[in-house]
C-alpha positions as CSV (number, residue, x, y, z in Angstrom):
1,M,0.4,-0.1,-0.2
2,F,1.4,3.1,-1.2
3,L,0.2,7.1,-0.3
4,I,1.8,9.7,-2.4
5,Q,1.6,13.6,-1.6
6,A,1.7,15.7,-4.4
7,H,2.3,19.0,-5.3
8,K,3.2,20.0,-8.3
9,D,4.3,19.0,-11.8
10,L,1.5,16.3,-13.0
11,G,3.9,14.4,-15.2
12,Q,6.5,13.6,-12.5
13,L,3.6,12.4,-10.1
14,N,2.3,9.6,-12.6
15,A,6.0,8.5,-13.7
16,L,5.9,7.2,-10.3
17,V,2.2,5.6,-10.3
18,E,3.6,3.8,-13.5
19,Q,6.8,2.6,-11.4
20,L,4.6,1.3,-9.0
21,R,2.4,-0.5,-11.2
22,D,1.9,-4.0,-9.7
23,D,-0.7,-6.1,-9.2
24,D,-0.1,-6.9,-5.4
25,F,0.0,-3.1,-5.1
26,R,-3.0,0.1,-4.2
27,V,-1.8,3.7,-4.7
28,Y,-3.4,6.6,-3.1
29,V,-2.3,10.2,-3.9
30,N,-3.7,12.9,-1.9
31,L,-3.5,15.8,-4.1
32,D,-2.7,19.2,-2.5
33,R,-6.3,20.8,-2.9
34,K,-4.4,24.6,-3.4
35,C,-2.3,23.1,-5.9
36,A,-3.0,23.1,-9.9
37,L,-2.6,19.7,-11.0
38,D,-5.9,18.5,-12.3
39,P,-7.1,15.1,-10.4
40,A,-8.6,13.9,-13.6
41,G,-4.9,13.6,-15.5
42,V,-3.6,11.3,-12.4
43,H,-2.8,7.7,-13.8
44,P,-6.1,6.1,-13.7
45,F,-4.2,2.9,-11.3
46,A,-4.3,5.5,-8.7
47,R,-6.3,6.2,-6.0
48,Q,-7.5,9.1,-5.3
49,V,-7.9,10.7,-1.1
50,R,-11.6,12.2,-1.6
51,N,-10.9,14.5,1.8
52,R,-8.6,17.5,-0.2
53,I,-7.2,20.1,2.3
54,D,-4.5,23.5,1.5
55,V,-1.2,22.1,2.5
56,H,1.5,23.8,3.9
57,W,4.5,24.1,5.0
58,G,5.5,23.8,8.4
59,T,1.4,23.5,9.8
60,F,-0.5,21.3,10.9
61,S,-2.6,20.5,7.5
62,Q,0.3,19.1,6.3
63,V,-0.3,16.0,9.5
64,Q,-3.8,16.1,8.6
65,A,-4.0,15.5,4.7
66,V,-1.8,12.5,5.6
67,L,-5.1,11.4,8.8
68,N,-7.2,12.0,6.3
69,S,-5.3,9.5,3.7
70,L,-5.4,6.9,6.1
71,E,-8.7,7.0,6.9
72,Q,-9.9,6.3,3.3
73,I,-6.9,3.8,2.7
74,V,-8.8,1.9,6.5
75,A,-11.7,2.4,5.4
76,E,-11.6,1.0,1.7
77,V,-8.6,-1.6,2.5
78,P,-9.4,-4.3,4.5
79,V,-5.8,-6.0,5.4
80,F,-2.6,-4.4,3.7
81,D,0.8,-5.3,4.9
82,K,2.6,-1.5,5.5
83,A,1.2,1.8,4.2
84,V,4.6,3.3,2.5
85,F,3.9,6.8,2.6
86,L,6.0,9.4,0.0
87,S,6.1,12.1,-1.6
88,A,5.6,12.7,-5.9
89,Q,9.7,13.8,-5.6
90,D,10.6,10.1,-4.3
91,F,11.7,7.3,-6.9
92,P,12.0,3.5,-6.2
93,L,15.4,2.0,-6.1
94,L,14.4,-1.7,-6.2
95,S,12.0,-3.1,-9.2
96,N,8.7,-4.3,-7.9
97,A,9.3,-7.9,-6.6
98,R,12.1,-6.4,-5.0
99,L,10.4,-3.7,-3.6
100,K,8.2,-6.8,-1.9
101,D,11.1,-8.5,-1.0
102,A,12.2,-5.8,1.3
103,L,8.8,-4.8,2.8
104,A,7.9,-9.1,3.8
105,Q,11.8,-8.6,5.6
106,H,10.6,-6.2,7.9
107,A,7.4,-7.3,8.0
108,G,7.0,-7.3,11.8
109,H,8.8,-3.7,12.1
110,E,8.2,-0.4,11.5
111,L,10.1,1.8,9.6
112,L,10.7,4.8,11.5
113,D,13.3,7.5,11.3
114,T,13.2,8.8,14.8
115,V,15.1,10.0,17.3
116,A,14.0,11.3,21.1
117,I,13.5,16.0,21.0
118,G,15.2,17.2,24.1
119,L,19.0,18.6,25.3
120,E,20.8,15.5,26.0
121,P,24.1,14.1,23.8
122,G,22.4,12.3,21.0
123,Q,19.0,13.6,21.5
124,W,17.3,16.6,18.9
125,A,17.1,19.6,20.3
126,A,14.5,20.6,18.8
127,D,12.3,20.9,22.0
128,Y,11.5,24.5,20.9
129,R,9.0,23.1,18.1
130,Y,6.0,22.0,21.1
131,R,7.1,23.6,24.3
132,Y,6.2,27.0,22.2
133,F,2.8,27.7,20.4
134,H,3.2,27.4,16.7
135,R,0.9,28.7,14.6
136,G,1.7,29.8,10.4
137,D,-1.7,29.1,9.3
138,E,-4.5,31.6,10.6
139,T,-5.6,35.2,10.7
140,P,-3.4,38.1,12.2
141,L,-5.1,38.1,15.0
142,A,-4.4,34.6,16.0
143,R,-0.7,34.9,15.4
144,L,-1.1,38.0,17.8
145,A,-2.5,35.9,20.1
146,C,0.0,33.4,20.3
147,R,2.8,35.6,20.4
148,I,1.2,36.6,23.5
149,A,0.8,33.2,24.9
150,N,4.6,33.0,24.5
151,R,5.5,35.8,26.0
152,A,3.5,34.3,29.1
153,L,5.2,31.4,29.4
154,R,8.5,32.5,29.0
155,V,7.4,35.6,31.7
156,T,6.4,33.1,34.1
157,G,9.5,30.4,33.1
158,T,6.9,27.4,32.0
159,A,6.5,25.6,28.6
160,R,4.0,23.7,26.6
161,R,3.8,19.6,27.9
162,L,3.1,16.9,25.6
163,P,-0.1,15.3,26.5
164,G,-0.5,12.6,28.6
165,G,3.0,12.6,29.8
166,M,3.9,11.4,26.2
167,R,7.7,11.9,25.5
168,P,9.1,13.9,22.3
169,Y,10.2,12.0,19.4
170,G,10.6,13.6,15.9
171,G,12.5,12.3,12.8
172,S,11.4,11.9,8.8
173,S,8.0,12.7,7.7
174,W,8.1,9.9,5.2
175,W,8.1,6.3,7.0
176,A,6.1,2.6,6.4
177,L,4.2,1.2,9.0
178,S,2.2,-1.8,9.5
179,Q,-1.9,-2.1,9.1
180,A,-1.9,-2.1,13.2
181,C,0.4,0.4,14.1
182,V,-2.3,2.9,11.2
183,Q,-5.2,1.8,12.7
184,D,-3.6,2.0,17.2
185,I,-3.0,6.0,15.4
186,L,-6.7,6.7,13.7
187,A,-8.0,5.0,17.1
188,R,-5.9,7.7,19.7
189,V,-6.6,10.4,17.5
190,A,-10.6,9.9,17.5
191,R,-10.5,9.1,20.5
192,D,-8.3,12.2,22.3
193,P,-9.1,15.3,20.7
194,G,-6.2,16.8,22.7
195,L,-3.6,15.3,20.6
196,V,-4.5,17.3,17.6
197,R,-4.8,20.7,19.1
198,F,-1.5,20.5,20.6
199,F,-0.2,19.3,17.9
200,R,-1.6,22.6,15.7
201,N,0.6,24.8,17.9
202,C,3.2,22.9,17.0
203,A,6.2,23.7,14.6
204,C,6.8,21.6,11.5
205,P,4.7,19.0,13.4
206,D,5.1,16.2,10.4
207,E,8.5,15.1,11.7
208,M,7.0,14.9,15.4
209,F,3.5,13.6,14.9
210,F,3.9,9.8,13.9
211,Q,7.3,9.3,15.7
212,T,5.5,10.5,18.8
213,L,2.5,9.0,18.6
214,V,4.4,5.1,17.6
215,M,7.2,5.7,20.0
216,N,4.9,6.1,23.3
217,S,2.8,3.2,21.7
218,P,3.3,-0.6,22.1
219,F,4.7,-0.6,18.6
220,A,7.5,1.0,20.0
221,S,9.6,-2.1,20.1
222,R,9.2,-2.4,16.3
223,V,10.3,0.5,15.2
224,L,13.0,-0.2,13.0
225,G,14.9,3.6,13.4
226,Q,15.3,3.8,9.7
227,N,12.4,4.7,7.3
228,F,15.3,3.4,3.9
229,R,15.6,6.5,2.0
230,Y,18.1,8.0,0.2
231,V,18.5,11.7,1.1
232,Q,21.1,14.2,0.6
233,W,21.4,17.5,3.1
234,P,23.2,20.2,1.0
235,E,24.2,21.6,5.2
236,Q,23.4,21.1,8.4
237,G,20.1,22.5,9.1
238,A,18.8,23.4,6.4
239,R,15.5,23.4,5.1
240,N,14.7,21.1,1.7
241,P,16.9,18.1,0.7
242,K,19.4,19.0,-2.2
243,I,17.4,17.7,-5.2
244,L,19.6,15.0,-6.8
245,D,20.7,14.6,-10.2
246,E,23.4,12.3,-12.4
247,G,26.6,13.3,-10.3
248,D,24.9,11.6,-7.0
249,F,24.3,8.3,-9.2
250,E,26.8,6.6,-7.4
251,R,26.5,7.5,-3.4
252,I,22.5,6.0,-4.3
253,A,23.1,2.5,-5.7
254,A,25.7,2.0,-3.1
255,S,23.0,2.6,-0.4
256,R,20.6,0.1,1.0
257,A,17.2,2.4,0.7
258,H,14.2,1.4,-0.6
259,F,13.7,5.4,-2.5
260,C,15.7,8.5,-3.1
261,R,14.5,12.1,-3.0
262,K,14.5,14.6,-4.2
263,I,14.1,14.0,-7.8
264,D,13.2,17.4,-9.9
265,S,12.0,16.1,-13.7
266,H,14.3,18.2,-14.6
267,A,17.3,19.3,-12.5
268,S,17.0,15.1,-12.4
269,A,16.4,14.4,-16.2
270,G,20.1,13.0,-16.1
271,L,19.4,10.6,-13.2
272,M,16.1,9.4,-14.2
273,P,18.0,6.2,-16.5
274,R,20.2,5.4,-14.5
275,L,17.8,5.7,-12.2
276,L,15.4,3.3,-14.2
277,A,18.9,0.9,-15.1
278,L,19.2,0.4,-11.3
279,R,15.4,-1.0,-10.6
280,T,16.0,-3.8,-13.7
281,A,19.5,-4.4,-13.3
């Protein structure tokens, strides 16, 4: 089961769907509602997520789009091994047959890149993302209220805490989670609206929400701590990964990754034929 979040470039999206077209696979596509992509032009093999929303970087809309998608998938697909969450700028490095084998080898694991958030050695110093209020998708008045609330927190020497005594975790937005794990996440969200309320006020919650819920659940012991994605960061602290090009091929081919990202139909034009050849090697 593959879920693709798409914001642009219909041709690139459809090329990814075509690579994943297989009798044993189902592919769902969630189109950002504000994007210019025509739903009628999406590859016919893909099923489209009906409950589309406007997605804005760094806000809870990124998480909500995924939750909407997972709710539809769980309702429509009685049994699946894993939900593999992809960007339309990802590209598979294994043939479909090898990809099935690779996922089967990790049937008992959650493929989730994760690290504890905190200030201790080995932790991710990103506690500011949840300890204070962040709202980037609201009215100026709402953002003003957010600043006032944060000023009050600093004056009183307090900070926001995760609900239910959960410990914070973060990591990559892209993962592969088992059906049971997905169902557990959806059940907890439905059971505890406070989870959404809390994370709605976090910065970049897409890099915290799923890690925190999974690592504070019975599925934590199943987490492999690896999402099998090849990504290059241009520099420490960079906001976006490097757009991959032909010069990156040898490092991509030598990786143990199932997918690479980010791919751009223009900047990666020289790389694509080599990736296609790699899949069929």
